Structure formats: structure tokens, C-alpha cells
C-alpha positions in Angstrom: -5.3 -11.5 -20.5 -4.1 -12.3 -24.0 -2.9 -15.9 -23.6 -1.1 -17.6 -26.6 -2.3 -21.0 -27.6 0.0 -24.1 -27.5 1.3 -25.3 -30.9 -0.2 -28.0 -32.7 2.0 -30.8 -30.9 0.3 -30.4 -27.7 -3.1 -29.2 -29.0 -4.5 -32.8 -28.6 -5.6 -33.4 -25.0 -4.7 -37.2 -25.3 -1.3 -36.5 -26.5 -0.5 -34.5 -23.1 -2.6 -36.7 -20.6 -0.5 -39.9 -21.9 2.7 -38.4 -20.5 3.8 -40.1 -17.5 4.5 -38.4 -14.3 8.0 -39.2 -14.3 9.8 -37.0 -16.9 12.6 -39.9 -17.3 9.8 -42.2 -18.8 8.2 -39.7 -21.3 7.9 -41.0 -24.7 9.9 -39.3 -27.6 7.0 -37.8 -29.0 5.8 -35.9 -25.7 9.3 -34.0 -25.4 8.0 -31.4 -27.9 4.9 -31.1 -25.4 6.9 -30.9 -22.6 8.9 -28.0 -23.8 6.3 -26.0 -25.5 3.9 -26.2 -22.4 6.7 -24.8 -20.2 6.9 -21.8 -22.3 3.1 -21.2 -21.9 2.8 -21.8 -18.1 6.0 -20.9 -16.8 6.0 -17.1 -17.6 2.6 -16.9 -16.1 4.0 -18.4 -12.7 6.9 -15.9 -12.8 4.7 -13.1 -13.4 2.4 -13.9 -10.8 5.1 -14.2 -8.1 6.7 -10.9 -9.3 2.9 -9.3 -8.9 2.7 -10.4 -5.4 6.3 -9.0 -4.5 5.3 -5.7 -6.1 2.1 -5.8 -4.3 4.4 -5.8 -0.9 6.5 -3.0 -1.8 3.4 -1.1 -3.1 1.9 -1.6 0.4 5.0 0.2 2.1 5.1 3.1 -0.3 1.5 3.6 0.4 2.1 3.4 4.4 5.0 5.8 4.2 2.9 8.2 1.9 0.2 8.0 4.4 2.3 8.9 7.4 4.8 11.3 5.6 2.2 13.6 3.8 -1.1 13.3 6.2 -2.1 16.7 4.9 -1.9 15.9 1.0 -4.1 17.3 -1.3 -7.5 15.4 -1.4 -7.7 14.2 -5.0 -4.0 13.0 -4.8 -4.7 11.0 -1.6 -7.9 9.8 -3.5 -5.7 8.7 -6.4 -3.1 7.0 -4.4 -5.7 4.6 -2.6 -8.1 4.0 -5.3 -5.0 2.8 -7.5 -4.0 0.5 -4.4 -7.1 -1.0 -4.1 -7.3 -1.6 -7.6 -3.9 -3.2 -7.3 -5.1 -5.6 -4.6 -8.0 -6.5 -6.5 -5.8 -7.2 -9.6 -3.6 -9.4 -7.5 -6.2 -11.6 -6.2 -7.8 -12.1 -9.7 -4.5 -12.6 -11.3 -3.9 -15.3 -8.5 -7.1 -17.1 -9.2 -6.2 -17.1 -12.8 -2.6 -18.8 -12.1 -4.4 -21.1 -9.8 -6.9 -22.3 -12.1 -4.3 -22.7 -15.0 -1.5 -24.2 -13.3 -3.3 -26.2 -10.5 -6.7 -27.0 -11.1 -6.4 -27.6 -14.9 -2.9 -28.8 -15.0 -2.1 -31.3 -17.6 -5.1 -30.1 -19.8 -3.9 -28.1 -22.6 -7.7 -27.4 -23.5 -7.7 -25.1 -21.0 -5.9 -22.6 -23.3 -8.9 -22.9 -25.6 -11.4 -21.7 -23.0 -9.7 -19.7 -20.4 -11.0 -18.7 -17.0 -13.0 -15.3 -16.7 -10.1 -14.0 -14.5 -7.9 -14.0 -17.4 -9.4 -10.9 -18.8 -8.3 -8.8 -15.5 -4.6 -7.9 -16.6 -5.5 -5.6 -19.7 -8.4 -3.9 -17.7 -6.2 -2.9 -14.5 -3.4 -2.2 -16.4 -4.8 0.1 -18.7 -6.4 1.9 -15.8 -3.2 2.2 -13.9 -1.0 3.1 -16.6 -3.3 5.9 -18.1 -3.8 7.4 -14.5 -0.1 7.4 -13.6 0.8 8.9 -17.1 -2.1 11.5 -16.9 -0.5 12.7 -13.5 2.8 13.0 -15.1 1.5 14.9 -17.9 0.1 17.3 -14.9 3.8 17.6 -13.3 4.9 18.5 -16.6 2.4 21.3 -16.9 2.8 22.5 -13.4 6.6 22.9 -14.1 6.5 24.4 -17.7 2.8 25.3 -18.2 3.6 28.8 -19.6 5.4 27.4 -22.5 3.6 26.3 -25.6 5.9 23.3 -26.2 5.3 22.0 -22.7 1.5 22.3 -23.2 1.7 20.3 -26.9 3.7 17.6 -24.9 0.9 17.2 -22.2 -1.5 16.9 -24.7 0.6 14.2 -26.4 0.8 12.3 -23.2 -2.7 12.4 -22.4 -3.6 11.2 -26.0 -1.2 8.4 -25.9 -2.5 7.5 -22.4 -6.0 7.4 -23.4 -5.3 5.7 -26.6 -3.6 2.7 -25.0 -6.1 2.2 -22.5 -9.0 2.5 -24.7 -7.2 -0.1 -27.0 -6.6 -2.4 -24.1 -10.3 -2.1 -23.1 -11.8 -2.8 -26.5 -9.3 -5.7 -27.2 -10.3 -7.1 -24.1 -13.9 -7.2 -24.6 -13.4 -8.7 -28.1 -11.2 -11.2 -26.6 -13.9 -12.2 -24.2 -16.6 -12.7 -26.7 -14.4 -14.5 -29.2 -15.5 -18.3 -29.8 -13.2 -19.3 -32.8 -9.6 -19.5 -32.5 -9.2 -18.7 -36.0 -10.5 -15.0 -35.1 -7.7 -14.3 -32.5 -5.3 -13.1 -34.8 -7.3 -10.1 -35.8 -7.1 -9.0 -32.1 -3.6 -8.7 -32.1 -3.6 -5.3 -33.6 -5.3 -4.0 -30.6 -2.8 -5.6 -28.5 0.1 -4.0 -30.1 -1.6 -0.4 -30.1 -2.0 -0.9 -26.4 1.5 -2.1 -25.6 3.3 0.2 -28.0 1.2 3.3 -27.2 2.0 2.4 -23.2 5.9 2.2 -24.1 5.6 5.3 -26.4 4.1 7.3 -23.7 6.6 6.3 -20.8 9.5 7.3 -23.2 7.9 10.9 -23.9 7.4 11.4 -20.2 11.0 10.5 -19.1 12.7 12.3 -22.1 10.4 15.5 -21.1 11.0 15.4 -17.5 14.8 14.9 -17.9 15.2 17.8 -20.4 13.1 20.1 -17.9 15.4 19.3 -14.8 18.7 19.3 -16.8 17.5 22.9 -17.8 16.7 23.8 -14.2 20.2 22.4 -13.1 22.3 24.3 -15.6 20.7 27.6 -14.8 20.6 27.5 -10.9 23.0 29.5 -9.0 22.6 27.7 -5.8 25.0 24.9 -4.9 22.3 23.3 -2.6 19.7 23.6 -5.5 22.3 22.0 -7.8 22.6 18.9 -5.7 18.7 18.8 -5.2 18.1 18.8 -9.0 20.8 16.0 -9.6 18.9 13.9 -7.1 15.6 14.6 -8.9 17.2 13.7 -12.2 18.5 10.5 -10.9 15.3 9.6 -9.4 13.2 10.4 -13.0 15.9 8.3 -14.9 15.5 5.5 -12.4 11.8 5.4 -12.3 11.2 6.3 -15.7 13.6 3.8 -17.3 12.0 0.9 -15.2 8.6 1.3 -16.7 10.0 2.2 -20.2 12.1 -1.0 -20.0 9.4 -3.2 -19.0 6.6 -2.0 -21.4 9.4 -2.2 -24.4 10.2 -5.8 -23.4 6.5 -6.6 -23.3 6.3 -5.6 -26.8 9.3 -7.1 -28.1 8.4 -10.4 -26.9 4.8 -10.1 -28.1 6.2 -9.4 -31.5 9.3 -11.6 -31.8 7.9 -14.5 -30.1 4.6 -15.1 -31.0 4.4 -18.8 -30.2 5.0 -18.5 -26.6 3.6 -16.5 -23.5 6.9 -15.1 -22.5 5.5 -11.7 -22.5 3.0 -12.5 -19.7 5.8 -12.1 -17.2 6.2 -8.3 -17.8 2.5 -7.7 -18.6 1.7 -9.0 -15.2 4.3 -6.7 -13.6 3.5 -3.7 -15.5 0.4 -2.4 -13.8 2.2 -2.8 -10.5 5.4 -1.2 -11.7 3.3 2.0 -12.8 1.8 2.3 -9.2 5.0 2.0 -7.5 6.6 4.6 -9.5 4.0 6.9 -8.6 4.4 6.4 -5.2 8.1 6.5 -5.1 7.9 9.9 -7.1 5.6 11.2 -4.4 7.4 10.0 -1.5 10.8 11.4 -2.8 9.3 14.9 -1.8 10.1 13.9 1.8 13.7 14.7 1.5 12.9 17.9 0.1 10.3 18.9 2.3 12.6 18.0 5.5 15.4 20.1 4.3 16.5 23.3 5.9 14.0 26.3 5.8 15.5 29.6 6.2 12.6 32.2 6.3 10.9 30.0 3.8 8.4 27.1 4.0 7.6 23.8 2.5 4.1 22.7 1.8 3.4 18.9 1.9 -0.3 19.2 1.0 0.4 19.8 -2.8 1.0 17.7 -5.8 4.6 18.6 -5.6 6.9 20.4 -3.4 7.8 23.3 -5.6 10.9 25.8 -5.8 10.3 29.2 -7.7 13.5 29.2 -9.5 12.8 33.0 -10.7 13.3 33.8 -7.1 16.2 31.8 -6.6 17.8 33.0 -9.6 17.3 36.6 -9.1 18.4 36.3 -5.4 21.4 34.4 -6.3 22.4 37.5 -8.9 22.0 40.0 -6.0 23.9 37.8 -3.4 26.8 37.6 -6.0 26.8 41.4 -6.8 26.2 42.4 -3.0 29.2 40.0 -1.9 31.5 42.0 -4.1 30.6 45.4 -3.3 31.8 47.4 -0.4 29.9 50.6 0.2 31.9 53.2 2.2 29.1 55.3 3.9 29.8 58.6 5.9 27.0 59.9 8.4 25.8 62.4 6.0 24.5 59.5 3.7 26.0 57.9 0.4 29.2 59.3 -0.8 30.3 60.4 -4.2 34.0 60.0 -5.4 35.3 63.2 -3.8 33.8 62.4 -0.4 35.5 58.8 -0.6 39.0 60.2 -1.5 38.6 63.0 1.1 37.7 60.6 3.8 40.8 58.4 2.6 43.3 61.4 3.0 42.0 62.4 6.1 42.2 59.3 7.7 45.9 59.4 8.1 45.8 62.1 10.4 42.4 62.1 12.1 40.1 59.8 13.4 39.3 57.1 10.6 36.1 57.6 9.1 33.0 55.1 10.2 32.1 53.0 7.3 30.0 50.0 6.8 29.8 46.9 4.6 26.5 45.9 3.4 25.6 42.5 2.4 22.5 41.4 1.1 21.4 37.9 1.9 18.5 36.2 0.2 16.8 33.0 1.1 14.6 30.7 -1.3 11.1 29.6 -0.8 10.2 26.0 -1.4 6.2 26.0 -1.9 3.3 24.6 -3.6 2.5 26.2 -6.8 -0.1 26.0 -9.5 0.3 25.9 -13.3 -1.3 29.3 -13.5 1.7 31.1 -12.0 2.7 32.1 -15.5 6.6 32.9 -16.3 8.0 31.1 -13.3 10.6 28.4 -13.3 9.3 25.7 -10.9 10.7 22.4 -10.1 9.1 19.5 -8.1 9.9 16.7 -6.4 9.8 14.2 -9.4 
């Protein structure tokens, strides 16, 4: 974890250790120390508490995923439970760091000069979880629009940004661990900025791309029920994408604009858990789709996403609209021409009315799993 060092007014241990336990009797020269020290410790406390809260919500999401999708693809289940295990370990290590900083070494500002080993956990775990979730979304985009050249380009950009920010976090964390001089810390800040800005940029690209794809599907679908489904997916994409994007951007802004505090640690400690929660929320959102009405179709829960073939839906909708407006008059001899229809109409006044039938074509749409190699098909997943 990249912790800011307190300002010069509290860098000397005797100054802070001379502060009485009662704030009302603090000497005047110690007020700066108290105010500044809170800006270094309070964000870590708030971030650790939020970390535990998000772990609880993640546990509920993982349980729901396990119960709702027992036949999910093995690699997706492995991804979910691996990330869940990493988040448990990350929470334990982060708690050790907060306890060491705020309890064991409370009142000793020199702890900021030599942080405990657990302070290095956040960049590593956040880099792994964020890159994993972002690459997963690249796969989702490729599954939706893999046949389009621009979609493939966007997927490559997302993967490159995800790997770049994760690698920057690892390298900077390693350099931070071996740095012994405080004067060398300024050179590490470039790596931190690359990590945070790269993560925020990747989230923005993912959110904008998914919104564009789903909006296009919604504009072209002929089905009212499908329109409602796509609207739900769009809202879900906005909510989940906006959360990680907002927190990542807030982390960058606080880190750059307030370099003399640790305020950026609160969103930094939350970011990894938010990525994993967003992933599980996205996967569990498919339950509403899979449990919907099925008419002559099927819905699979063992795929990365419940997909709807919109080529079939679009063609079926056009056929249904055409058939519903056509009434075909047929006599027993077969399909009539214009003369047969006129003769049949005239003879119906004096004789038995000719037999006729109304043919209405009905169609169903199939919700199924698809792979990216289904070229030239419009697909939408439970994003």
C-alpha cells in the first residue's frame, strides 16, 4: 500500500509522544500534529471498515451464484471462487495492517517511515482482481459483437489497459517494498498514477462500449418484452459500471490533488471488493432472464451469459407482423388467384359461402448460450 508520510510537523516522535491523552490539554504546537495525523489514519480506518462490509455483500453474492447456477461453466466457477478466496485473504491482511497502524503503533508517527509487511497487500490484490474482471468484460463484449472489427479492437484495448494497470501495480509495489530512503518515494508515484489512471480508463471504456451495444439492440428489437429486458440490462450496466468508474476516478483525483494526505486510501481499500461484487452482480442478474417464460425455447445457465439470438428475433418479428396483417383465402383446390377470389365472393351471395382459412404465423425466440464464433449474429447477454 502506498502510504503518504506525515508532514514535517509530526515527523519527530518526541513532538507527538508529548501530546497528552486529553485533547483539551494539548499544547498549541500539537494541534497541527493532531489534525494532520487524522488525515493519515482516518482514511485507513474508514477503508478497512468498508472492506469488511463489501466482503459480507460478496459472500451473499457468491452463495447466490452457487445456488442459482450449479451447472455453470467450470472456468467461470473457478474464476468466481478464486477471486472470492483472494478477497478473503486480502481482507485479513488489510485488517492486520490497520490493526498494526492504529492499535499496536498508535501514537508513533515513525511507523509511517517503516510500514508493516501487510501494507503491500492492497496493490497486489487489487491489481489481480481488477485485471481479471476487466478481461472478463472484454470476453463479454467479444461474445456480443465479436464479428465486428471495432469490437475486436475495443477488446484488445481493454485487455492491454487491464494488463498495463495490473503490471504497474506489481512493479511499483515491489519497488516500494525495497525502498529504504524517503527521498526515493517521489519516483514511485509515476507508477501509482499509471496504475490508477489505467484502471479508471479501462472501466470507462467497458461501460461506454456495453451501453452502446445494448442501446443498439434495444433500438432494433421488435419485441416489447425484449425491449424491457434490454432496458433492465442497460440500467444494470450503468449502475455497476458507474460504481467502479466513480471510485477509481475518485482514487486518482484524491491521490493527485491531495498529495499530503492519505485520503485516497479509502477508495483504494474498497476498489478490489467493488470489482468482485460487480462481477457477481452481473452474473447473478442472469437469473431474472433464465427464469423468464420459455415458449419452444430454452435458457442455459451453464454459459458465461444467457444469450438471445437477435437475428432470429428480428426475423421472427418481421414475419409475425407480416402474417398478422395478411388474410389468405383458400379454396379446396389450393391457393386462389384474383379471379377465383372474385368468383367465390360473388357466388357466396346465392350459394354456400366458400370455406376459407386464416393463416397466422407465430414465432418464438430462443434464449441460449452462444460462443463468439457464431458469426454475423446479434447476441445480447445478461450483463
